[in-house]
C-alpha positions as CSV (number, residue, x, y, z in Angstrom):
1,M,18.8,3.1,-37.5
2,E,17.1,4.4,-34.3
3,E,14.7,1.4,-34.5
4,R,17.7,-1.0,-34.6
5,L,19.5,0.8,-31.7
6,A,16.3,0.7,-29.6
7,Y,15.9,-3.0,-30.2
8,I,19.5,-3.7,-29.3
9,H,19.1,-1.9,-26.0
10,Y,15.8,-3.7,-25.4
11,L,17.5,-7.2,-25.9
12,Y,20.5,-6.2,-23.8
13,S,18.1,-5.1,-21.0
14,Q,16.5,-8.5,-21.0
15,I,19.9,-10.2,-20.8
16,L,20.9,-8.0,-17.8
17,Y,17.5,-8.7,-16.1
18,D,18.0,-12.4,-16.5
19,E,21.4,-12.0,-14.8
20,H,19.6,-10.1,-12.0
21,D,21.2,-6.8,-12.9
22,H,18.0,-4.9,-12.6
23,E,19.6,-1.4,-12.5
24,G,21.5,-2.1,-15.7
25,A,18.3,-3.5,-17.3
26,L,16.4,-0.3,-16.4
27,Q,19.2,1.8,-17.8
28,H,19.2,0.0,-21.1
29,I,15.4,0.0,-21.5
30,N,15.5,3.7,-20.9
31,F,17.9,3.9,-23.8
32,A,15.5,1.9,-25.9
33,L,12.7,4.2,-24.9
34,H,14.7,7.2,-25.8
35,Y,14.6,6.1,-29.4
36,R,11.1,4.5,-29.3
37,G,9.3,6.1,-26.4
38,N,5.8,4.9,-27.6
39,K,6.7,1.3,-28.0
40,F,4.3,-0.6,-25.8
41,S,6.5,-3.7,-25.3
42,Y,9.4,-1.5,-24.1
43,Q,7.2,0.3,-21.7
44,C,6.0,-3.0,-20.2
45,R,9.6,-4.1,-19.8
46,K,10.4,-1.0,-17.9
47,I,7.5,-1.6,-15.6
48,T,8.9,-5.1,-15.0
49,Y,12.3,-3.8,-14.1
50,L,10.9,-1.1,-11.8
51,Y,8.8,-3.7,-10.0
52,A,11.9,-5.8,-9.5
53,L,13.7,-2.7,-8.1
54,K,10.8,-2.2,-5.7
55,Q,10.1,1.2,-7.2
56,H,6.4,0.5,-6.7
57,K,5.1,4.1,-6.7
58,V,6.7,4.9,-10.1
59,C,5.6,1.5,-11.3
60,L,2.0,2.2,-10.4
61,E,2.1,5.6,-12.1
62,L,3.4,4.0,-15.4
63,V,0.7,1.3,-15.3
64,E,-2.0,3.9,-14.8
65,K,-0.6,5.8,-17.8
66,L,-0.5,2.7,-20.0
67,L,-4.0,1.7,-19.1
68,Q,-5.3,4.9,-20.5
69,N,-4.6,3.5,-24.0
70,H,-4.1,-0.2,-23.5
71,E,-6.8,-2.3,-21.8
72,E,-4.6,-5.4,-21.2
73,A,-5.5,-8.1,-18.7
74,E,-1.8,-8.3,-17.6
75,L,-1.7,-4.6,-16.8
76,Y,-4.8,-4.9,-14.7
77,V,-3.3,-7.8,-12.8
78,L,-0.1,-5.8,-12.2
79,R,-2.1,-2.8,-11.0
80,A,-4.1,-5.2,-8.7
81,R,-0.9,-6.4,-7.2
82,L,0.4,-2.9,-6.7
83,N,-2.9,-1.7,-5.2
84,K,-2.8,-4.6,-2.8
85,L,0.7,-3.7,-1.9
86,F,-0.3,-0.2,-1.1
87,G,-3.4,-1.4,0.9
88,Y,-5.9,-0.3,-1.8
89,I,-7.7,-3.7,-1.4
90,T,-11.0,-2.7,-3.0
91,K,-9.2,-1.3,-6.1
92,C,-7.3,-4.6,-6.2
93,F,-10.6,-6.5,-6.2
94,Y,-12.0,-4.6,-9.1
95,D,-8.8,-4.7,-11.1
96,V,-8.6,-8.5,-11.0
97,H,-12.2,-8.9,-12.0
98,K,-11.6,-6.5,-14.9
99,A,-8.6,-8.7,-15.9
100,L,-10.8,-11.8,-15.8
101,E,-13.4,-9.9,-17.9
102,L,-10.8,-9.3,-20.5
103,D,-9.2,-12.8,-20.2
104,P,-11.3,-15.3,-18.3
105,E,-8.4,-17.8,-18.4
106,N,-5.9,-15.6,-16.7
107,Y,-4.6,-17.8,-13.9
108,Q,-2.8,-14.9,-12.1
109,A,-6.0,-13.0,-11.8
110,S,-7.9,-16.1,-10.7
111,N,-5.3,-16.8,-8.0
112,I,-5.6,-13.3,-6.6
113,V,-9.4,-13.6,-6.5
114,E,-9.0,-16.8,-4.5
115,E,-6.6,-15.1,-2.1
116,L,-9.0,-12.2,-1.7
117,N,-12.0,-14.4,-1.1
118,K,-10.1,-16.5,1.5
119,S,-9.0,-13.3,3.2
120,A,-12.5,-11.9,3.3
121,E,-13.9,-15.1,4.7
122,D,-11.1,-15.3,7.3
123,C,-11.9,-11.8,8.5
124,R,-15.6,-12.6,8.6
125,S,-14.9,-15.6,10.9
126,V,-12.9,-13.5,13.2
127,A,-15.7,-10.9,13.2
128,V,-18.2,-13.5,14.2
129,N,-16.0,-14.7,17.0
130,Q,-15.5,-11.2,18.2
131,A,-19.2,-10.5,18.1
132,L,-19.9,-13.6,20.1
133,S,-17.4,-12.4,22.7
134,G,-19.1,-9.1,23.0
135,N,-16.4,-7.1,21.3
136,L,-18.6,-5.4,18.8
137,A,-16.1,-2.6,17.9
138,E,-13.5,-5.1,16.8
139,A,-16.1,-7.2,15.0
140,I,-17.1,-4.2,13.0
141,N,-13.5,-3.5,12.1
142,K,-13.0,-7.1,10.9
143,I,-16.1,-7.3,8.9
144,T,-15.3,-3.9,7.3
145,V,-12.1,-5.5,6.0
146,S,-14.2,-8.3,4.6
147,I,-16.4,-5.8,2.8
148,D,-13.4,-3.9,1.5
149,T,-11.8,-7.1,0.2
150,N,-15.0,-8.4,-1.5
151,P,-17.6,-5.6,-1.8
152,T,-20.0,-7.8,-3.7
153,I,-21.0,-10.0,-0.8
154,A,-24.2,-8.6,0.6
155,E,-24.1,-10.9,3.6
156,Y,-21.0,-9.0,4.9
157,T,-22.8,-5.7,4.6
158,V,-25.9,-7.0,6.4
159,F,-23.7,-8.4,9.2
160,R,-21.9,-5.1,9.7
161,G,-25.3,-3.3,9.6
162,T,-26.5,-5.6,12.4
163,L,-23.5,-4.9,14.5
164,L,-23.8,-1.2,14.0
165,R,-27.5,-1.4,15.0
166,Q,-26.5,-3.1,18.2
167,Q,-24.0,-0.3,18.8
168,G,-26.7,2.3,18.4
169,Q,-25.1,3.6,15.1
170,Y,-28.4,3.7,13.4
171,D,-27.6,5.9,10.4
172,E,-24.6,3.8,9.5
173,A,-26.6,0.6,9.9
174,I,-29.4,1.9,7.7
175,D,-26.8,2.8,5.0
176,D,-25.4,-0.7,5.1
177,F,-28.9,-2.4,4.8
178,M,-29.8,-0.1,1.9
179,K,-26.5,-1.0,0.2
180,A,-27.1,-4.7,0.8
181,L,-30.5,-4.5,-0.9
182,T,-28.9,-3.3,-4.1
183,K,-26.5,-6.3,-4.2
184,V,-29.1,-9.2,-4.2
185,T,-32.4,-10.1,-5.8
186,E,-35.7,-9.5,-4.0
187,D,-36.4,-13.3,-3.7
188,S,-33.1,-14.0,-1.9
189,K,-32.8,-14.8,1.8
190,T,-30.2,-12.0,2.2
191,Y,-32.6,-9.5,0.8
192,Q,-35.2,-10.5,3.3
193,D,-32.7,-10.5,6.1
194,A,-31.6,-6.9,5.2
195,L,-35.3,-5.8,5.1
196,R,-35.9,-7.3,8.5
197,Q,-32.8,-5.7,10.0
198,L,-33.8,-2.4,8.4
199,V,-37.2,-2.5,10.1
200,L,-35.6,-3.4,13.5
201,T,-33.2,-0.5,13.1
202,Y,-36.0,2.0,12.5
203,N,-37.9,0.5,15.5
204,D,-34.8,0.7,17.8
205,F,-34.2,4.3,16.6
206,A,-37.8,5.2,17.3
207,V,-37.7,3.7,20.8
208,E,-34.5,5.6,21.6
209,C,-36.0,8.9,20.3
210,Y,-39.1,8.3,22.5
211,S,-37.1,7.4,25.6
212,K,-35.0,10.5,25.3
213,G,-38.0,12.7,24.7
214,Y,-37.2,13.5,21.1
215,F,-40.8,13.3,20.1
216,E,-40.4,15.1,16.8
217,E,-37.5,12.9,15.7
218,Q,-39.4,9.8,16.8
219,F,-42.3,11.0,14.6
220,L,-40.1,11.5,11.7
221,C,-38.7,8.0,12.1
C-alpha cells in the first residue's frame, strides 16, 4: 500500500512540475519520500524540483549525499553546475571530467568542458594583454582564473610563474614551475620552458640576495 501511495505522489509531482508548480511538485515528492525515503529516482526528482526553486545550497547537499552511494554521471554533471554557480570552478572541472569518465558520450558534460576551456583561454588572452601593458598584478589574477578553470594546462602555470618571477615573488614562482613539471612529460617544450624559468628564478633570487647583502641566503640559493 505504501509503495502505491508513494508512486501516486511521485507521478503527481511530475504533473505539477510540468505545469510549473514547483512548490507543489516538491510537496508531493516529499510525500513520496515519506513512504519510500531510500528510492533513488524519487530523491533525484526532489533535487530537480529544488534546483527549479533555486534552493541551490540544499540541492548541493542532497547531491553530495547521493554521490556517496551512487556514482552516476548525471549527478556529477549536476554537482558541476552547482559548483560553477557557487564559484567553485576547479571542483566543477573535476566533476565534469568524472562524469565523462563514467559516460564518455554525456553531451551535457562535454558542453560544460567546452565552456570551461573557452573561459580559461579567454582569461589567458586577457592576461597576455595585461602583461604586455605592464599590468602584471592583473595579468596574474587573470591567469590564475585560467588555472582554476583548467588546472591540467601546464602552460598556464608556467606563464603565471614567469609573471611572479618578474614581480619578485620567487617562492610562488618556484612552486608554479615545480607544479608545471608534474603536468607534462620531460620531452615536451613546456617541460623545458618550466626548467628554464626555474633556473632563471633561482638566478634572480641569488642576485637579489647578493645585492641586499644576504650572503647566507644567497649561498643557500
